[in-house]
C-alpha positions as CSV (number, residue, x, y, z in Angstrom):
1,M,113.0,-157.2,51.5
2,L,113.0,-158.4,55.1
3,I,112.0,-156.0,57.9
4,H,113.0,-156.8,61.5
5,K,111.9,-155.0,64.7
6,L,114.6,-156.6,66.8
7,N,112.3,-156.9,69.9
8,F,112.1,-153.1,70.3
9,P,108.5,-151.9,70.2
10,S,108.7,-148.8,68.0
11,L,107.1,-148.5,64.6
12,Y,109.7,-145.8,63.8
13,R,112.9,-147.7,64.2
14,Y,113.6,-150.9,62.5
15,S,116.1,-152.9,60.4
16,T,115.7,-154.2,56.9
17,D,117.8,-156.3,54.5
18,Y,117.6,-155.6,50.8
19,G,119.9,-157.6,48.7
20,M,123.4,-157.1,49.9
21,F,122.4,-154.1,52.0
22,H,121.6,-154.1,55.8
23,F,119.8,-150.9,56.9
24,C,119.4,-149.7,60.4
25,I,116.7,-147.0,60.6
26,A,116.7,-144.9,63.8
27,D,113.9,-142.7,65.1
28,S,115.5,-139.3,65.5
29,E,112.4,-137.9,67.3
30,H,113.3,-139.9,70.3
31,D,116.4,-140.0,72.5
32,W,119.3,-141.8,70.9
33,R,121.9,-141.1,73.6
34,E,123.9,-143.8,75.3
35,G,121.9,-145.8,77.8
36,T,118.6,-145.3,76.1
37,E,116.4,-148.0,74.6
38,Q,117.0,-146.6,71.2
39,Y,120.8,-146.6,71.6
40,R,120.5,-150.3,72.5
41,F,118.4,-150.9,69.5
42,I,120.9,-149.2,67.2
43,E,123.8,-151.2,68.6
44,K,121.9,-154.4,68.3
45,C,120.9,-153.6,64.8
46,L,124.5,-152.8,63.7
47,A,125.9,-155.8,65.5
48,S,123.3,-158.2,63.9
49,V,124.6,-157.8,60.4
50,D,126.4,-160.7,58.8
51,R,128.9,-158.9,56.5
52,Q,129.4,-162.1,54.4
53,K,125.7,-161.9,53.4
54,Q,125.1,-158.2,53.6
55,P,128.5,-156.6,53.2
56,W,127.1,-153.0,52.9
57,L,126.0,-151.5,56.3
58,I,123.8,-148.4,56.1
59,F,122.5,-146.1,58.9
60,V,119.5,-143.9,58.3
61,A,117.8,-141.2,60.4
62,H,115.5,-138.3,59.5
63,R,117.4,-135.6,61.5
64,V,121.1,-135.0,60.9
65,L,122.7,-137.1,63.6
66,G,126.0,-136.9,61.7
67,Y,127.3,-133.9,59.7
68,S,125.7,-131.0,57.7
69,S,126.9,-127.5,56.9
70,D,123.4,-126.3,56.6
71,Y,123.0,-122.6,57.5
72,W,121.2,-123.2,60.8
73,Y,123.7,-125.9,61.9
74,G,126.5,-123.6,60.9
75,Q,125.0,-120.8,63.0
76,E,125.0,-123.1,66.0
77,G,128.6,-124.0,65.3
78,S,128.0,-127.7,65.7
79,F,127.2,-128.7,62.1
80,E,124.8,-131.4,63.4
81,E,121.5,-131.8,65.2
82,P,122.1,-130.8,68.9
83,M,124.0,-133.7,70.5
84,G,123.5,-135.7,67.3
85,R,126.7,-137.7,66.8
86,E,128.3,-137.6,70.2
87,S,126.8,-140.9,71.4
88,L,126.6,-142.6,68.1
89,Q,130.0,-142.1,66.3
90,K,131.8,-144.8,68.2
91,L,129.0,-147.2,67.2
92,W,129.4,-146.3,63.6
93,Q,133.1,-146.8,63.9
94,K,133.0,-150.0,65.9
95,Y,130.6,-151.7,63.5
96,K,132.2,-150.2,60.3
97,V,129.1,-148.4,59.0
98,D,129.7,-147.6,55.3
99,I,127.2,-144.8,54.8
100,A,124.8,-142.8,57.0
101,F,121.9,-141.0,55.4
102,Y,119.8,-138.1,56.7
103,G,116.9,-135.9,55.5
104,H,115.3,-133.0,57.4
105,V,117.7,-130.5,55.8
106,H,116.5,-129.8,52.2
107,N,119.7,-129.9,50.2
108,Y,122.4,-132.4,49.3
109,E,125.8,-132.8,51.0
110,R,128.4,-135.6,51.1
111,T,131.3,-135.9,53.5
112,C,134.6,-137.7,53.3
113,P,134.9,-140.9,55.3
114,I,134.9,-139.3,58.7
115,Y,135.4,-140.0,62.4
116,Q,135.3,-137.5,65.2
117,S,135.1,-134.6,62.8
118,K,138.2,-135.6,60.9
119,C,138.6,-137.1,57.4
120,V,140.2,-140.4,57.6
121,N,140.8,-140.8,53.9
122,T,142.2,-138.3,51.4
123,E,140.4,-139.8,48.4
124,K,137.3,-138.0,47.1
125,S,135.6,-140.4,44.6
126,H,137.1,-143.9,45.0
127,Y,137.6,-145.6,48.3
128,S,139.3,-149.0,48.8
129,G,140.6,-151.2,51.5
130,V,139.9,-150.9,55.2
131,V,136.7,-149.3,56.4
132,N,138.1,-146.6,58.7
133,G,135.3,-144.1,58.7
134,T,131.7,-143.5,57.7
135,I,130.5,-141.4,54.8
136,H,127.6,-139.1,55.8
137,V,125.1,-138.0,53.2
138,V,122.3,-135.5,53.6
139,V,119.7,-136.2,50.8
140,G,116.8,-133.9,51.6
141,G,116.2,-132.4,48.2
142,A,112.4,-133.0,48.2
143,G,109.2,-132.2,50.0
144,S,109.8,-128.6,51.1
145,H,111.7,-125.4,50.3
146,L,115.4,-125.8,49.8
147,S,117.8,-125.1,52.7
148,E,120.7,-122.6,52.4
149,F,124.2,-123.7,53.2
150,S,126.4,-122.0,55.7
151,Q,129.0,-119.6,54.3
152,V,131.6,-121.8,56.0
153,K,132.4,-125.0,54.1
154,P,134.1,-127.4,56.5
155,N,137.0,-129.4,55.1
156,W,135.0,-132.7,55.5
157,S,132.3,-131.5,53.1
158,L,133.2,-132.8,49.7
159,Y,130.1,-131.9,47.7
160,R,127.2,-129.6,48.3
161,D,124.2,-128.9,46.1
162,Y,121.3,-126.5,46.6
163,D,118.8,-128.3,44.4
164,W,116.2,-131.1,44.2
165,G,117.7,-134.6,43.8
166,F,118.0,-138.2,44.9
167,V,120.6,-140.9,45.3
168,K,121.1,-144.4,44.0
169,M,123.3,-147.1,45.4
170,T,124.3,-150.1,43.2
171,A,126.0,-153.1,44.8
172,F,127.6,-155.0,41.9
173,N,128.8,-157.7,44.3
174,H,130.2,-158.1,47.8
175,C,133.3,-156.1,47.0
176,S,132.1,-153.2,44.7
177,L,129.6,-150.4,45.3
178,L,128.6,-147.4,43.2
179,F,126.9,-144.4,44.8
180,E,125.3,-141.7,42.6
181,Y,123.6,-138.4,43.3
182,K,121.2,-137.3,40.5
183,K,119.3,-134.1,40.1
184,S,115.5,-134.4,39.7
185,R,115.4,-132.0,36.8
186,D,117.3,-134.2,34.4
187,G,118.2,-137.4,36.1
188,N,121.9,-136.8,35.4
189,V,124.7,-137.8,37.8
190,Y,126.3,-134.8,39.5
191,D,128.2,-136.5,42.3
192,S,129.4,-140.1,42.7
193,F,131.9,-142.4,44.4
194,T,132.8,-146.0,44.4
195,I,133.9,-148.4,47.2
196,S,136.1,-151.4,46.5
197,R,137.2,-153.8,49.2
198,D,137.4,-157.4,50.4
199,Y,135.7,-159.1,53.5
200,K,139.1,-158.9,55.3
201,D,139.0,-155.1,55.0
202,V,135.8,-155.0,57.0
203,L,137.3,-157.1,59.8
204,A,140.5,-155.0,60.0
205,C,141.4,-153.2,63.2
206,V,140.9,-149.5,63.1
207,H,140.9,-146.8,65.8
208,D,137.9,-147.4,68.2
209,G,136.9,-150.4,66.0
210,C,139.2,-153.2,67.0
211,E,136.6,-155.4,68.8
212,A,134.7,-158.1,67.0
213,S,131.9,-156.2,65.2
214,T,129.6,-158.7,63.6
215,L,128.0,-162.0,64.5
216,A,129.8,-163.4,61.5
217,S,133.2,-162.7,63.0
């Protein structure tokens, strides 16, 4: 595993490559809004990936900068950390981020591929072709008491689980990925999806993602 600091002096934000995955880990305890040093770090990290070497691009943060129907976020009506995704969603779209992971909320939830609060794909368990949205996953089922969900289940929320668990990603090759959510109690799979695509699908033009998005392109 290679860890890169990308010339930004924070121990809490970094990038790392692991096999065919490129991870961009943000520090959600510091400002991520457009114009900040961390925003510049995130964009540089996303832009630095060579999708011919690391075809799977993953964004990670502790607090939910994307989507969650946790009870408290539902009470606020935003379904996110305050001002969480407003500055970042165009970056996720521009650089074709496959999956965004969050903790902080102690439950499990997976969204559809989503952009600007709208599902961009009607599939629920198998995605193929052009990368036209990011799948957001809250995987916080450890370390503290479990968090209740809002009574409102948004249409972008495909799977919710009030239990302890963890996720596993398997990249079989540059074109095929398997995602699995397992419960800690028995290790069985309770939610899963696959992604199948070619390199040309990553480069395809989508809404707010038509500029060249990687150093490889």
